[in-house]
PyMOL Python script that loads the backbone (N, CA, C, O; Angstrom):
from pymol import cmd

cmd.read_pdbstr("""\
ATOM      1  N   MET A   1      65.960 101.448 132.299  1.00  0.00           N
ATOM      2  CA  MET A   1      67.349 101.559 131.795  1.00  0.00           C
ATOM      3  C   MET A   1      67.987 100.891 130.782  1.00  0.00           C
ATOM      4  O   MET A   1      69.214 100.825 130.705  1.00  0.00           O
ATOM      5  N   SER A   2      67.035 100.265 129.802  1.00  0.00           N
ATOM      6  CA  SER A   2      67.715  99.989 128.585  1.00  0.00           C
ATOM      7  C   SER A   2      67.133 100.910 127.893  1.00  0.00           C
ATOM      8  O   SER A   2      67.879 100.908 126.914  1.00  0.00           O
ATOM      9  N   GLU A   3      66.178 101.871 127.628  1.00  0.00           N
ATOM     10  CA  GLU A   3      66.391 103.313 126.642  1.00  0.00           C
ATOM     11  C   GLU A   3      67.428 104.087 127.020  1.00  0.00           C
ATOM     12  O   GLU A   3      67.776 104.956 126.221  1.00  0.00           O
ATOM     13  N   LYS A   4      68.038 103.981 128.097  1.00  0.00           N
ATOM     14  CA  LYS A   4      69.258 105.258 128.158  1.00  0.00           C
ATOM     15  C   LYS A   4      70.418 104.604 127.505  1.00  0.00           C
ATOM     16  O   LYS A   4      71.223 105.287 126.872  1.00  0.00           O
ATOM     17  N   ALA A   5      70.555 103.262 127.628  1.00  0.00           N
ATOM     18  CA  ALA A   5      71.665 102.663 126.653  1.00  0.00           C
ATOM     19  C   ALA A   5      71.725 102.943 124.939  1.00  0.00           C
ATOM     20  O   ALA A   5      72.636 103.336 124.209  1.00  0.00           O
ATOM     21  N   TYR A   6      70.289 102.539 124.673  1.00  0.00           N
ATOM     22  CA  TYR A   6      69.973 103.069 123.355  1.00  0.00           C
ATOM     23  C   TYR A   6      69.769 104.298 122.854  1.00  0.00           C
ATOM     24  O   TYR A   6      69.642 104.483 121.643  1.00  0.00           O
ATOM     25  N   ARG A   7      69.713 105.325 123.806  1.00  0.00           N
ATOM     26  CA  ARG A   7      69.987 106.964 123.654  1.00  0.00           C
ATOM     27  C   ARG A   7      71.387 106.925 123.323  1.00  0.00           C
ATOM     28  O   ARG A   7      71.905 107.263 122.259  1.00  0.00           O
ATOM     29  N   ALA A   8      72.055 106.375 124.581  1.00  0.00           N
ATOM     30  CA  ALA A   8      73.668 106.594 124.216  1.00  0.00           C
ATOM     31  C   ALA A   8      74.194 106.137 123.145  1.00  0.00           C
ATOM     32  O   ALA A   8      75.024 106.833 122.560  1.00  0.00           O
ATOM     33  N   MET A   9      73.840 104.886 122.650  1.00  0.00           N
ATOM     34  CA  MET A   9      74.490 104.504 121.176  1.00  0.00           C
ATOM     35  C   MET A   9      74.244 105.292 120.030  1.00  0.00           C
ATOM     36  O   MET A   9      75.026 105.676 119.161  1.00  0.00           O
ATOM     37  N   LYS A  10      72.722 105.518 120.204  1.00  0.00           N
ATOM     38  CA  LYS A  10      72.257 106.337 118.939  1.00  0.00           C
ATOM     39  C   LYS A  10      72.739 107.570 118.781  1.00  0.00           C
ATOM     40  O   LYS A  10      72.788 108.026 117.639  1.00  0.00           O
ATOM     41  N   GLN A  11      73.304 108.546 120.175  1.00  0.00           N
ATOM     42  CA  GLN A  11      74.186 109.489 120.197  1.00  0.00           C
ATOM     43  C   GLN A  11      75.785 109.257 119.894  1.00  0.00           C
ATOM     44  O   GLN A  11      76.580 110.143 119.580  1.00  0.00           O
ATOM     45  N   ALA A  12      76.007 108.165 120.025  1.00  0.00           N
ATOM     46  CA  ALA A  12      77.303 107.864 119.836  1.00  0.00           C
ATOM     47  C   ALA A  12      77.500 107.603 118.189  1.00  0.00           C
ATOM     48  O   ALA A  12      78.471 107.992 117.540  1.00  0.00           O
ATOM     49  N   GLY A  13      76.655 107.052 117.803  1.00  0.00           N
ATOM     50  CA  GLY A  13      76.565 106.755 116.156  1.00  0.00           C
ATOM     51  C   GLY A  13      76.877 108.026 115.334  1.00  0.00           C
ATOM     52  O   GLY A  13      77.824 108.320 114.604  1.00  0.00           O
ATOM     53  N   ALA A  14      75.698 108.709 115.723  1.00  0.00           N
ATOM     54  CA  ALA A  14      75.432 110.313 115.024  1.00  0.00           C
ATOM     55  C   ALA A  14      76.530 110.855 114.933  1.00  0.00           C
ATOM     56  O   ALA A  14      76.963 111.275 113.860  1.00  0.00           O
ATOM     57  N   ALA A  15      77.275 110.949 116.244  1.00  0.00           N
ATOM     58  CA  ALA A  15      78.675 111.642 116.602  1.00  0.00           C
ATOM     59  C   ALA A  15      79.480 111.225 115.522  1.00  0.00           C
ATOM     60  O   ALA A  15      79.859 111.947 114.600  1.00  0.00           O
ATOM     61  N   ASN A  16      79.748 109.911 115.693  1.00  0.00           N
ATOM     62  CA  ASN A  16      80.577 109.322 114.748  1.00  0.00           C
ATOM     63  C   ASN A  16      80.448 109.433 113.251  1.00  0.00           C
ATOM     64  O   ASN A  16      81.395 109.873 112.598  1.00  0.00           O
ATOM     65  N   ILE A  17      79.263 109.036 112.641  1.00  0.00           N
ATOM     66  CA  ILE A  17      79.081 109.664 111.171  1.00  0.00           C
ATOM     67  C   ILE A  17      79.324 111.111 111.080  1.00  0.00           C
ATOM     68  O   ILE A  17      79.616 111.520 109.956  1.00  0.00           O
ATOM     69  N   VAL A  18      79.243 112.253 112.355  1.00  0.00           N
ATOM     70  CA  VAL A  18      79.726 113.636 112.020  1.00  0.00           C
ATOM     71  C   VAL A  18      81.249 113.377 111.822  1.00  0.00           C
ATOM     72  O   VAL A  18      81.747 113.596 110.718  1.00  0.00           O
ATOM     73  N   ILE A  19      81.837 113.019 112.630  1.00  0.00           N
ATOM     74  CA  ILE A  19      82.832 112.944 112.523  1.00  0.00           C
ATOM     75  C   ILE A  19      83.612 112.482 111.529  1.00  0.00           C
ATOM     76  O   ILE A  19      84.599 113.137 111.194  1.00  0.00           O
ATOM     77  N   GLY A  20      83.304 111.320 110.924  1.00  0.00           N
ATOM     78  CA  GLY A  20      83.871 110.638 109.703  1.00  0.00           C
ATOM     79  C   GLY A  20      83.405 111.956 108.212  1.00  0.00           C
ATOM     80  O   GLY A  20      84.144 112.362 107.315  1.00  0.00           O
ATOM     81  N   ILE A  21      82.315 112.212 108.418  1.00  0.00           N
ATOM     82  CA  ILE A  21      82.441 113.218 107.587  1.00  0.00           C
ATOM     83  C   ILE A  21      83.096 114.283 107.266  1.00  0.00           C
ATOM     84  O   ILE A  21      83.328 114.656 106.116  1.00  0.00           O
ATOM     85  N   VAL A  22      83.512 114.966 108.554  1.00  0.00           N
ATOM     86  CA  VAL A  22      84.467 115.940 108.653  1.00  0.00           C
ATOM     87  C   VAL A  22      85.805 115.877 107.939  1.00  0.00           C
ATOM     88  O   VAL A  22      86.366 116.650 107.162  1.00  0.00           O
ATOM     89  N   ALA A  23      86.155 114.610 108.501  1.00  0.00           N
ATOM     90  CA  ALA A  23      87.368 114.271 108.324  1.00  0.00           C
ATOM     91  C   ALA A  23      87.685 113.821 106.673  1.00  0.00           C
ATOM     92  O   ALA A  23      88.734 113.809 106.029  1.00  0.00           O
ATOM     93  N   VAL A  24      86.474 113.512 106.366  1.00  0.00           N
ATOM     94  CA  VAL A  24      86.704 113.085 104.719  1.00  0.00           C
ATOM     95  C   VAL A  24      86.765 114.460 104.206  1.00  0.00           C
ATOM     96  O   VAL A  24      87.784 114.726 103.568  1.00  0.00           O
ATOM     97  N   LEU A  25      85.781 115.508 104.367  1.00  0.00           N
ATOM     98  CA  LEU A  25      85.991 116.312 103.857  1.00  0.00           C
ATOM     99  C   LEU A  25      87.433 117.413 103.754  1.00  0.00           C
ATOM    100  O   LEU A  25      87.850 118.065 102.796  1.00  0.00           O
ATOM    101  N   THR A  26      87.937 117.290 105.134  1.00  0.00           N
ATOM    102  CA  THR A  26      89.052 118.058 105.505  1.00  0.00           C
ATOM    103  C   THR A  26      90.230 117.366 104.309  1.00  0.00           C
ATOM    104  O   THR A  26      90.971 118.015 103.571  1.00  0.00           O
ATOM    105  N   GLY A  27      90.110 115.847 104.412  1.00  0.00           N
ATOM    106  CA  GLY A  27      90.993 115.116 103.112  1.00  0.00           C
ATOM    107  C   GLY A  27      90.833 115.531 101.949  1.00  0.00           C
ATOM    108  O   GLY A  27      91.867 115.672 101.296  1.00  0.00           O
ATOM    109  N   ILE A  28      89.464 115.884 101.258  1.00  0.00           N
ATOM    110  CA  ILE A  28      89.593 116.477 100.304  1.00  0.00           C
ATOM    111  C   ILE A  28      90.123 117.554 100.155  1.00  0.00           C
ATOM    112  O   ILE A  28      90.812 117.830  99.173  1.00  0.00           O
ATOM    113  N   VAL A  29      89.891 118.304 101.070  1.00  0.00           N
ATOM    114  CA  VAL A  29      90.202 119.681 100.876  1.00  0.00           C
ATOM    115  C   VAL A  29      91.684 120.128 101.074  1.00  0.00           C
ATOM    116  O   VAL A  29      92.005 121.251 100.685  1.00  0.00           O
ATOM    117  N   CYS A  30      92.415 119.474 101.540  1.00  0.00           N
ATOM    118  CA  CYS A  30      93.670 119.241 101.735  1.00  0.00           C
ATOM    119  C   CYS A  30      94.603 118.452 100.388  1.00  0.00           C
ATOM    120  O   CYS A  30      95.782 118.690 100.126  1.00  0.00           O
ATOM    121  N   GLY A  31      94.003 117.804  99.907  1.00  0.00           N
ATOM    122  CA  GLY A  31      94.490 116.932  98.818  1.00  0.00           C
ATOM    123  C   GLY A  31      94.526 117.983  97.544  1.00  0.00           C
ATOM    124  O   GLY A  31      95.469 118.096  96.762  1.00  0.00           O
ATOM    125  N   ILE A  32      93.297 118.720  97.511  1.00  0.00           N
ATOM    126  CA  ILE A  32      92.814 119.809  96.373  1.00  0.00           C
ATOM    127  C   ILE A  32      94.065 120.978  96.745  1.00  0.00           C
ATOM    128  O   ILE A  32      94.660 121.539  95.825  1.00  0.00           O
ATOM    129  N   LEU A  33      94.334 121.224  97.969  1.00  0.00           N
ATOM    130  CA  LEU A  33      95.307 122.380  98.084  1.00  0.00           C
ATOM    131  C   LEU A  33      96.831 121.954  97.906  1.00  0.00           C
ATOM    132  O   LEU A  33      97.788 122.688  97.658  1.00  0.00           O
ATOM    133  N   LEU A  34      96.812 120.889  98.053  1.00  0.00           N
ATOM    134  CA  LEU A  34      98.277 120.369  97.714  1.00  0.00           C
ATOM    135  C   LEU A  34      98.640 120.220  96.219  1.00  0.00           C
ATOM    136  O   LEU A  34      99.750 120.553  95.803  1.00  0.00           O
ATOM    137  N   ILE A  35      97.590 119.666  95.353  1.00  0.00           N
ATOM    138  CA  ILE A  35      97.589 119.776  94.160  1.00  0.00           C
ATOM    139  C   ILE A  35      97.929 121.121  93.261  1.00  0.00           C
ATOM    140  O   ILE A  35      98.705 121.328  92.328  1.00  0.00           O
ATOM    141  N   VAL A  36      97.172 121.772  93.838  1.00  0.00           N
ATOM    142  CA  VAL A  36      96.978 123.474  93.259  1.00  0.00           C
ATOM    143  C   VAL A  36      98.536 123.963  93.622  1.00  0.00           C
ATOM    144  O   VAL A  36      99.218 124.480  92.738  1.00  0.00           O
ATOM    145  N   HIS A  37      98.877 123.839  94.499  1.00  0.00           N
ATOM    146  CA  HIS A  37     100.293 124.759  95.279  1.00  0.00           C
ATOM    147  C   HIS A  37     101.479 123.795  94.446  1.00  0.00           C
ATOM    148  O   HIS A  37     102.509 124.198  93.904  1.00  0.00           O
ATOM    149  N   GLY A  38     101.045 122.624  94.529  1.00  0.00           N
ATOM    150  CA  GLY A  38     102.091 121.586  93.424  1.00  0.00           C
ATOM    151  C   GLY A  38     102.429 122.460  91.970  1.00  0.00           C
ATOM    152  O   GLY A  38     103.504 122.789  91.468  1.00  0.00           O
ATOM    153  N   GLY A  39     100.858 122.700  91.488  1.00  0.00           N
ATOM    154  CA  GLY A  39     101.180 122.662  90.411  1.00  0.00           C
ATOM    155  C   GLY A  39     101.789 124.075  89.800  1.00  0.00           C
ATOM    156  O   GLY A  39     102.377 124.267  88.735  1.00  0.00           O
ATOM    157  N   ARG A  40     101.378 125.143  91.030  1.00  0.00           N
ATOM    158  CA  ARG A  40     102.176 126.259  90.926  1.00  0.00           C
ATOM    159  C   ARG A  40     103.588 126.424  90.883  1.00  0.00           C
ATOM    160  O   ARG A  40     104.218 127.265  90.242  1.00  0.00           O
ATOM    161  N   LEU A  41     104.052 125.457  91.694  1.00  0.00           N
ATOM    162  CA  LEU A  41     105.391 125.311  92.199  1.00  0.00           C
ATOM    163  C   LEU A  41     106.229 124.242  90.542  1.00  0.00           C
ATOM    164  O   LEU A  41     107.437 124.234  90.304  1.00  0.00           O
ATOM    165  N   LEU A  42     105.448 123.699  89.926  1.00  0.00           N
ATOM    166  CA  LEU A  42     105.928 123.017  88.647  1.00  0.00           C
ATOM    167  C   LEU A  42     106.037 124.209  87.757  1.00  0.00           C
ATOM    168  O   LEU A  42     107.034 124.557  87.124  1.00  0.00           O
ATOM    169  N   LYS A  43     104.916 124.760  87.799  1.00  0.00           N
ATOM    170  CA  LYS A  43     104.745 126.098  86.631  1.00  0.00           C
ATOM    171  C   LYS A  43     105.850 127.305  86.644  1.00  0.00           C
ATOM    172  O   LYS A  43     106.301 127.869  85.647  1.00  0.00           O
ATOM    173  N   ASN A  44     106.158 127.552  87.933  1.00  0.00           N
ATOM    174  CA  ASN A  44     107.271 128.453  88.197  1.00  0.00           C
ATOM    175  C   ASN A  44     108.537 127.764  88.456  1.00  0.00           C
ATOM    176  O   ASN A  44     109.424 128.532  88.829  1.00  0.00           O
ATOM    177  N   LYS A  45     108.918 126.357  88.351  1.00  0.00           N
ATOM    178  CA  LYS A  45     110.097 126.162  88.631  1.00  0.00           C
ATOM    179  C   LYS A  45     111.565 126.622  87.661  1.00  0.00           C
ATOM    180  O   LYS A  45     112.725 126.667  88.069  1.00  0.00           O
ATOM    181  N   SER A  46     111.050 126.926  86.284  1.00  0.00           N
ATOM    182  CA  SER A  46     112.143 127.808  86.035  1.00  0.00           C
ATOM    183  C   SER A  46     112.727 128.956  86.054  1.00  0.00           C
ATOM    184  O   SER A  46     113.718 129.303  85.411  1.00  0.00           O
ATOM    185  N   ASP A  47     111.836 129.813  87.129  1.00  0.00           N
ATOM    186  CA  ASP A  47     112.250 130.985  87.775  1.00  0.00           C
ATOM    187  C   ASP A  47     113.371 130.908  88.870  1.00  0.00           C
ATOM    188  O   ASP A  47     114.108 131.834  89.208  1.00  0.00           O
ATOM    189  N   LEU A  48     113.359 129.660  89.349  1.00  0.00           N
ATOM    190  CA  LEU A  48     114.235 129.206  90.968  1.00  0.00           C
ATOM    191  C   LEU A  48     115.614 129.401  89.948  1.00  0.00           C
ATOM    192  O   LEU A  48     115.834 129.020  88.798  1.00  0.00           O
ATOM    193  N   THR A  49     116.382 130.140  90.885  1.00  0.00           N
ATOM    194  CA  THR A  49     117.883 130.282  91.132  1.00  0.00           C
ATOM    195  C   THR A  49     118.328 129.797  92.694  1.00  0.00           C
ATOM    196  O   THR A  49     117.789 130.050  93.771  1.00  0.00           O
ATOM    197  N   PHE A  50     119.446 129.053  92.398  1.00  0.00           N
ATOM    198  CA  PHE A  50     120.058 128.746  93.744  1.00  0.00           C
ATOM    199  C   PHE A  50     121.511 129.242  94.059  1.00  0.00           C
ATOM    200  O   PHE A  50     122.023 128.999  95.152  1.00  0.00           O
TER     201      PHE A  50
END
""", "prot")
cmd.dss("prot")
cmd.show_as("cartoon", "prot")
cmd.util.cbc("prot")
cmd.orient("prot")
């Protein structure tokens, strides 16, 4: 009985680590994309007319 509980905890811990890594990588990619597109907007802001 005890082994099932430890196996379940091990799987839950591994899943949490994987989800955490994916979340961090997603955040980094989104940040890089925001910086790149913001730089493009600033570069081309003189071309804007309203």
